PASEBA-1860 file (N, C-alpha, C; in nm, 3 decimals):
! residues 193
1> MQRRSVIA> 2.575/13.000/0.861/2.511/12.932/0.749/2.368/12.986/0.737 ~ 2.325/13.013/0.617/2.191/13.065/0.596/2.087/12.958/0.625 ~ 1.967/13.003/0.663/1.857/12.912/0.696/1.827/12.816/0.579 ~ 1.829/12.868/0.457/1.801/12.787/0.339/1.900/12.672/0.325 ~ 2.029/12.700/0.346/2.133/12.597/0.338/2.115/12.492/0.446 ~ 2.079/12.536/0.565/2.058/12.443/0.676/1.942/12.349/0.645 ~ 1.834/12.404/0.589/1.720/12.321/0.552/1.760/12.221/0.445 ~ 1.833/12.267/0.342/1.877/12.177/0.235/1.966/12.066/0.288
9> LGLLSVGF> 2.061/12.100/0.374/2.149/11.999/0.432/2.071/11.900/0.516 ~ 1.974/11.949/0.591/1.890/11.861/0.672/1.811/11.765/0.587 ~ 1.754/11.812/0.476/1.679/11.726/0.387/1.769/11.624/0.320 ~ 1.890/11.665/0.281/1.984/11.571/0.220/2.026/11.463/0.317 ~ 2.040/11.498/0.444/2.085/11.400/0.543/1.982/11.291/0.567 ~ 1.854/11.317/0.535/1.752/11.214/0.550/1.718/11.149/0.416 ~ 1.802/11.173/0.315/1.786/11.105/0.187/1.698/11.176/0.086 ~ 1.663/11.301/0.108/1.582/11.377/0.013/1.674/11.427/-0.097
17> PMAALAGS> 1.650/11.392/-0.224/1.743/11.432/-0.332/1.742/11.582/-0.356 ~ 1.859/11.637/-0.381/1.873/11.780/-0.406/1.795/11.822/-0.531 ~ 1.787/11.735/-0.634/1.714/11.769/-0.755/1.568/11.800/-0.724 ~ 1.512/11.735/-0.625/1.374/11.760/-0.589/1.359/11.898/-0.526 ~ 1.466/11.950/-0.468/1.461/12.083/-0.407/1.462/12.192/-0.513 ~ 1.545/12.178/-0.613/1.565/12.285/-0.710/1.500/12.257/-0.844 ~ 1.449/12.138/-0.867/1.399/12.100/-0.998/1.514/12.043/-1.079 ~ 1.495/11.927/-1.136/1.601/11.860/-1.210/1.632/11.935/-1.338
25> KDWRTLFD> 1.757/11.945/-1.372/1.799/12.006/-1.498/1.861/11.903/-1.592 ~ 1.870/11.780/-1.548/1.933/11.676/-1.628/1.829/11.595/-1.705 ~ 1.864/11.556/-1.828/1.777/11.470/-1.906/1.779/11.330/-1.846 ~ 1.664/11.267/-1.842/1.650/11.131/-1.793/1.577/11.050/-1.901 ~ 1.632/10.934/-1.934/1.574/10.850/-2.038/1.458/10.769/-1.981 ~ 1.338/10.788/-2.039/1.221/10.708/-2.001/1.208/10.584/-2.087 ~ 1.251/10.596/-2.212/1.245/10.483/-2.304/1.372/10.482/-2.387 ~ 1.438/10.365/-2.392/1.567/10.355/-2.461/1.563/10.265/-2.584
33> GRSLDGWT> 1.445/10.219/-2.623/1.433/10.135/-2.742/1.463/9.989/-2.718 ~ 1.505/9.954/-2.596/1.542/9.815/-2.566/1.450/9.746/-2.467 ~ 1.371/9.823/-2.392/1.286/9.765/-2.288/1.161/9.850/-2.270 ~ 1.051/9.786/-2.240/0.927/9.858/-2.212/0.905/9.876/-2.062 ~ 1.010/9.855/-1.982/1.000/9.880/-1.839/0.960/10.025/-1.817 ~ 0.863/10.049/-1.731/0.815/10.183/-1.704/0.702/10.228/-1.795 ~ 0.658/10.137/-1.883/0.551/10.167/-1.978/0.446/10.056/-1.976 ~ 0.321/10.092/-1.993/0.211/9.997/-1.999/0.147/10.005/-2.137
41> QLGDANWT> 0.123/9.889/-2.198/0.057/9.886/-2.329/-0.094/9.895/-2.309 ~ -0.157/9.979/-2.389/-0.302/9.997/-2.385/-0.354/9.989/-2.527 ~ -0.459/9.913/-2.551/-0.516/9.901/-2.685/-0.463/9.780/-2.758 ~ -0.483/9.779/-2.889/-0.455/9.660/-2.970/-0.336/9.672/-3.064 ~ -0.258/9.778/-3.055/-0.140/9.790/-3.141/-0.041/9.679/-3.109 ~ 0.034/9.637/-3.210/0.129/9.526/-3.194/0.271/9.578/-3.167 ~ 0.289/9.647/-3.057/0.422/9.702/-3.025/0.524/9.590/-3.011 ~ 0.635/9.603/-3.083/0.746/9.508/-3.069/0.875/9.588/-3.055
49> LKDGAAKA> 0.973/9.527/-2.992/1.104/9.590/-2.980/1.198/9.526/-3.081 ~ 1.256/9.609/-3.169/1.346/9.557/-3.271/1.439/9.668/-3.314 ~ 1.566/9.635/-3.329/1.667/9.729/-3.378/1.670/9.859/-3.296 ~ 1.652/9.847/-3.165/1.661/9.963/-3.076/1.542/10.057/-3.080 ~ 1.425/10.006/-3.122/1.306/10.091/-3.127/1.181/10.008/-3.097 ~ 1.078/10.076/-3.047/0.946/10.015/-3.034/0.873/10.045/-3.164 ~ 0.816/9.940/-3.225/0.753/9.954/-3.356/0.612/9.897/-3.350 ~ 0.518/9.965/-3.417/0.383/9.914/-3.436/0.344/9.936/-3.581
57> DNGKTGFL> 0.267/9.838/-3.638/0.232/9.850/-3.780/0.108/9.771/-3.819 ~ 0.022/9.736/-3.724/-0.092/9.650/-3.758/-0.223/9.723/-3.782 ~ -0.227/9.854/-3.777/-0.349/9.928/-3.805/-0.453/9.925/-3.695 ~ -0.416/9.875/-3.577/-0.507/9.874/-3.462/-0.454/9.972/-3.359 ~ -0.539/10.063/-3.315/-0.498/10.171/-3.226/-0.445/10.119/-3.094 ~ -0.339/10.182/-3.045/-0.284/10.147/-2.916/-0.184/10.251/-2.869 ~ -0.146/10.237/-2.744/-0.057/10.334/-2.681/0.044/10.263/-2.594 ~ 0.159/10.327/-2.577/0.251/10.294/-2.470/0.236/10.409/-2.370
65> VSDETFGD> 0.194/10.378/-2.247/0.163/10.480/-2.148/0.266/10.474/-2.036 ~ 0.326/10.588/-2.005/0.427/10.592/-1.899/0.365/10.557/-1.765 ~ 0.442/10.488/-1.682/0.396/10.459/-1.546/0.405/10.583/-1.458 ~ 0.489/10.678/-1.497/0.509/10.801/-1.420/0.414/10.911/-1.466 ~ 0.387/11.001/-1.373/0.305/11.119/-1.400/0.396/11.241/-1.402 ~ 0.367/11.335/-1.491/0.447/11.457/-1.504/0.358/11.579/-1.508 ~ 0.410/11.689/-1.456/0.345/11.819/-1.464/0.427/11.906/-1.557 ~ 0.510/11.993/-1.497/0.600/12.077/-1.577/0.716/11.990/-1.624
73> VEIRAEFW> 0.728/11.976/-1.756/0.825/11.882/-1.811/0.868/11.925/-1.950 ~ 0.990/11.888/-1.983/1.040/11.899/-2.120/1.062/11.757/-2.170 ~ 1.012/11.728/-2.289/1.020/11.594/-2.347/1.095/11.604/-2.479 ~ 1.186/11.509/-2.499/1.257/11.498/-2.626/1.240/11.354/-2.673 ~ 1.178/11.336/-2.792/1.147/11.202/-2.842/1.196/11.186/-2.984 ~ 1.259/11.071/-3.012/1.302/11.036/-3.147/1.201/10.938/-3.205 ~ 1.151/10.970/-3.324/1.048/10.885/-3.385/1.069/10.876/-3.536 ~ 1.016/10.768/-3.593/1.016/10.746/-3.738/0.877/10.700/-3.776
81> VTDDANSG> 0.822/10.756/-3.883/0.688/10.717/-3.930/0.687/10.709/-4.082 ~ 0.594/10.630/-4.135/0.570/10.631/-4.279/0.485/10.755/-4.312 ~ 0.479/10.788/-4.440/0.403/10.906/-4.483/0.256/10.900/-4.443 ~ 0.200/10.778/-4.437/0.058/10.762/-4.406/0.030/10.739/-4.257 ~ 0.132/10.751/-4.173/0.116/10.719/-4.030/0.028/10.820/-3.957 ~ -0.041/10.768/-3.858/-0.116/10.850/-3.763/-0.061/10.814/-3.625 ~ 0.005/10.909/-3.564/0.068/10.887/-3.434/0.064/11.017/-3.357 ~ 0.129/11.016/-3.244/0.138/11.137/-3.163/0.197/11.107/-3.028
89> IFIRCTNP> 0.224/11.214/-2.957/0.269/11.203/-2.818/0.166/11.278/-2.734 ~ 0.099/11.203/-2.648/0.003/11.263/-2.557/0.076/11.299/-2.428 ~ 0.044/11.414/-2.373/0.105/11.456/-2.247/-0.004/11.494/-2.148 ~ 0.032/11.488/-2.021/-0.058/11.521/-1.911/-0.190/11.445/-1.920 ~ -0.183/11.316/-1.954/-0.301/11.231/-1.965/-0.353/11.201/-1.826 ~ -0.470/11.253/-1.794/-0.524/11.238/-1.659/-0.590/11.103/-1.636 ~ -0.627/11.033/-1.743/-0.686/10.900/-1.730/-0.601/10.803/-1.811 ~ -0.510/10.729/-1.745/-0.419/10.641/-1.820/-0.487/10.521/-1.885
97> LKIGTASG> -0.615/10.500/-1.857/-0.688/10.390/-1.919/-0.771/10.435/-2.039 ~ -0.781/10.567/-2.059/-0.859/10.620/-2.171/-0.786/10.743/-2.225 ~ -0.692/10.717/-2.314/-0.610/10.824/-2.370/-0.688/10.895/-2.480 ~ -0.690/11.027/-2.475/-0.758/11.106/-2.576/-0.750/11.254/-2.543 ~ -0.800/11.336/-2.633/-0.792/11.480/-2.612/-0.890/11.530/-2.506 ~ -0.981/11.445/-2.461/-1.071/11.483/-2.351/-1.003/11.469/-2.216 ~ -0.886/11.401/-2.213/-0.817/11.379/-2.085/-0.668/11.410/-2.092 ~ -0.624/11.482/-2.196/-0.484/11.518/-2.209/-0.462/11.595/-2.338
105> YEVNIYDQ> -0.336/11.629/-2.364/-0.299/11.702/-2.485/-0.233/11.607/-2.584 ~ -0.273/11.616/-2.711/-0.211/11.536/-2.816/-0.123/11.624/-2.904 ~ 0.007/11.597/-2.901/0.099/11.662/-2.994/0.107/11.567/-3.114 ~ 0.052/11.610/-3.225/0.023/11.521/-3.336/0.144/11.489/-3.423 ~ 0.142/11.366/-3.475/0.233/11.320/-3.581/0.141/11.257/-3.685 ~ 0.102/11.335/-3.786/0.001/11.289/-3.880/0.012/11.375/-4.006 ~ 0.105/11.338/-4.096/0.133/11.415/-4.217/0.013/11.424/-4.312 ~ -0.073/11.321/-4.313/-0.185/11.319/-4.407/-0.319/11.346/-4.339
113> RPDPSYGT> -0.317/11.418/-4.228/-0.441/11.449/-4.157/-0.531/11.530/-4.252 ~ -0.660/11.493/-4.262/-0.750/11.566/-4.352/-0.754/11.717/-4.327 ~ -0.748/11.759/-4.200/-0.736/11.901/-4.167/-0.593/11.924/-4.121 ~ -0.503/11.967/-4.213/-0.362/11.978/-4.178/-0.330/12.084/-4.072 ~ -0.425/12.170/-4.039/-0.396/12.272/-3.938/-0.369/12.208/-3.802 ~ -0.420/12.087/-3.779/-0.388/12.013/-3.657/-0.306/11.887/-3.688 ~ -0.226/11.893/-3.795/-0.141/11.781/-3.835/-0.012/11.778/-3.756 ~ 0.090/11.722/-3.816/0.220/11.703/-3.750/0.270/11.835/-3.690
121> GAIVGVAK> 0.303/11.829/-3.561/0.357/11.945/-3.490/0.255/12.030/-3.418 ~ 0.126/12.005/-3.441/0.020/12.082/-3.374/-0.019/12.014/-3.242 ~ -0.085/12.089/-3.156/-0.149/12.031/-3.038/-0.298/12.031/-3.070 ~ -0.353/11.911/-3.089/-0.489/11.895/-3.140/-0.589/11.970/-3.052 ~ -0.669/12.057/-3.117/-0.771/12.133/-3.049/-0.721/12.252/-2.969 ~ -0.587/12.270/-2.965/-0.529/12.378/-2.883/-0.445/12.474/-2.966 ~ -0.354/12.418/-3.048/-0.261/12.502/-3.124/-0.243/12.447/-3.265 ~ -0.282/12.526/-3.364/-0.266/12.487/-3.504/-0.122/12.507/-3.548
129> VSPMPKAG> -0.088/12.444/-3.660/0.045/12.457/-3.717/0.034/12.500/-3.863 ~ 0.119/12.595/-3.902/0.121/12.641/-4.040/0.257/12.706/-4.068 ~ 0.329/12.657/-4.166/0.300/12.537/-4.244/0.333/12.412/-4.163 ~ 0.267/12.304/-4.199/0.288/12.178/-4.128/0.415/12.110/-4.179 ~ 0.507/12.073/-4.089/0.625/11.998/-4.134/0.587/11.854/-4.168 ~ 0.663/11.793/-4.254/0.642/11.652/-4.290/0.744/11.567/-4.216 ~ 0.698/11.459/-4.154/0.786/11.373/-4.075/0.809/11.237/-4.140 ~ 0.729/11.200/-4.237/0.733/11.065/-4.294/0.864/11.029/-4.361
137> GRWNVMEI> 0.906/10.903/-4.338/1.019/10.847/-4.410/1.156/10.875/-4.353 ~ 1.165/10.934/-4.233/1.297/10.962/-4.174/1.284/10.970/-4.022 ~ 1.398/10.964/-3.956/1.401/10.983/-3.810/1.386/11.132/-3.781 ~ 1.308/11.162/-3.679/1.279/11.300/-3.639/1.299/11.313/-3.489 ~ 1.316/11.436/-3.444/1.323/11.467/-3.301/1.213/11.567/-3.270 ~ 1.124/11.528/-3.178/1.020/11.619/-3.131/1.057/11.664/-2.991 ~ 1.047/11.795/-2.968/1.071/11.851/-2.835/0.944/11.923/-2.791 ~ 0.900/11.891/-2.671/0.778/11.948/-2.615/0.814/12.009/-2.480
145> IAKGDRFT> 0.775/12.133/-2.458/0.791/12.197/-2.327/0.652/12.230/-2.276 ~ 0.620/12.176/-2.158/0.494/12.205/-2.090/0.529/12.263/-1.954 ~ 0.509/12.392/-1.939/0.543/12.459/-1.814/0.423/12.544/-1.772 ~ 0.358/12.501/-1.663/0.236/12.568/-1.624/0.133/12.551/-1.734 ~ 0.075/12.662/-1.779/-0.025/12.657/-1.885/0.032/12.693/-2.022 ~ 0.164/12.692/-2.034/0.232/12.735/-2.156/0.300/12.615/-2.223 ~ 0.285/12.607/-2.359/0.336/12.493/-2.435/0.415/12.541/-2.556 ~ 0.525/12.471/-2.581/0.608/12.495/-2.698/0.641/12.358/-2.759
153> VSINGKRT> 0.637/12.351/-2.892/0.669/12.226/-2.963/0.765/12.259/-3.076 ~ 0.866/12.172/-3.094/0.959/12.183/-3.207/0.977/12.045/-3.269 ~ 0.992/12.043/-3.401/1.026/11.920/-3.471/1.151/11.948/-3.552 ~ 1.254/11.867/-3.526/1.384/11.882/-3.593/1.436/12.025/-3.583 ~ 1.417/12.085/-3.467/1.468/12.219/-3.441/1.380/12.332/-3.492 ~ 1.271/12.300/-3.562/1.181/12.403/-3.613/1.060/12.416/-3.522 ~ 1.036/12.536/-3.473/0.924/12.562/-3.382/0.792/12.550/-3.456 ~ 0.701/12.468/-3.402/0.569/12.451/-3.463/0.459/12.511/-3.374
161> VDGVRNAD> 0.482/12.513/-3.244/0.392/12.576/-3.148/0.479/12.662/-3.058 ~ 0.442/12.788/-3.042/0.528/12.880/-2.967/0.452/12.951/-2.855 ~ 0.463/12.896/-2.736/0.411/12.962/-2.617/0.260/12.970/-2.605 ~ 0.188/12.878/-2.671/0.042/12.877/-2.659/0.004/12.846/-2.514 ~ -0.109/12.899/-2.469/-0.152/12.880/-2.331/-0.282/12.801/-2.326 ~ -0.288/12.705/-2.232/-0.407/12.627/-2.207/-0.392/12.563/-2.070 ~ -0.495/12.575/-1.987/-0.486/12.525/-1.850/-0.580/12.409/-1.822 ~ -0.618/12.333/-1.925/-0.712/12.223/-1.904/-0.656/12.110/-1.818
169> FAHGRIAL> -0.527/12.077/-1.837/-0.467/11.964/-1.766/-0.334/12.006/-1.706 ~ -0.316/11.983/-1.577/-0.194/12.028/-1.508/-0.088/11.919/-1.498 ~ -0.128/11.795/-1.494/-0.032/11.685/-1.484/-0.098/11.555/-1.529 ~ -0.014/11.458/-1.562/-0.064/11.328/-1.606/0.046/11.248/-1.672 ~ 0.007/11.139/-1.735/0.101/11.047/-1.799/0.140/11.094/-1.938 ~ 0.245/11.035/-1.990/0.286/11.051/-2.130/0.240/10.925/-2.202 ~ 0.188/10.939/-2.324/0.146/10.823/-2.402/0.196/10.837/-2.545 ~ 0.257/10.731/-2.595/0.304/10.724/-2.734/0.196/10.652/-2.813
177> QYGLGVVK> 0.146/10.714/-2.918/0.030/10.663/-2.991/0.069/10.590/-3.118 ~ -0.007/10.483/-3.146/-0.005/10.420/-3.277/-0.148/10.417/-3.327 ~ -0.170/10.462/-3.452/-0.302/10.459/-3.510/-0.306/10.401/-3.651 ~ -0.199/10.427/-3.730/-0.200/10.386/-3.870/-0.058/10.391/-3.925 ~ -0.033/10.314/-4.030/0.098/10.315/-4.095/0.200/10.237/-4.016 ~ 0.324/10.283/-4.021/0.433/10.226/-3.942/0.487/10.337/-3.852 ~ 0.498/10.306/-3.724/0.543/10.403/-3.625/0.654/10.340/-3.542 ~ 0.763/10.414/-3.522/0.873/10.368/-3.436/0.913/10.481/-3.342
185> FRKVQVRT> 0.938/10.446/-3.217/0.997/10.536/-3.120/1.125/10.470/-3.070 ~ 1.238/10.542/-3.073/1.361/10.480/-3.027/1.418/10.544/-2.901 ~ 1.376/10.665/-2.867/1.424/10.725/-2.743/1.324/10.831/-2.698 ~ 1.295/10.829/-2.568/1.212/10.933/-2.507/1.284/10.976/-2.380 ~ 1.315/11.105/-2.373/1.382/11.160/-2.255/1.298/11.272/-2.197 ~ 1.313/11.293/-2.067/1.242/11.400/-1.998/1.337/11.474/-1.905 ~ 1.301/11.598/-1.878/1.360/11.668/-1.764/1.251/11.756/-1.707 ~ 1.250/11.765/-1.575/1.144/11.837/-1.507/1.196/11.973/-1.461
193> F> 1.103/12.063/-1.437/1.136/12.197/-1.393/1.120/12.207/-1.243
END
């Protein structure tokens, strides 16, 4: 038996999961639209659970912040927003009590952003988007890949950010943002590398 196999078997025998050895390849649901277990509310948004989604619509900024920290991760999130919504998915948030672009990356959901170059599908301050896709009025799927200092973003299968590099933040929490309009998240899944 090779040394590597012996080490793996030894780690498994003491309860160390094999996925931790090789990096998980399976999707894991962090949010299922029915429970906020594993998430902490921050700010004044009125998050409620209804019809299989978390919804906010009171015009007061707030976040749902994951209890878990992630480094290299792929995120797949289903969201619905009104045309005037200001939302986003923050990743690698290093300060879970103060979510913002000074402590993490914001993948924007903001169809009416005054500067559309950092609107829906962009990473604010890091990667512009052109042309900007519109997300308002329908369910959308956002996919984010953060691996090392490289980032890729897609909305509904269309690439909006392709392999941009930035090494400001290596790991941190995920935060779902509410800022304006009506915002719903019904599923957030992750898989780690």
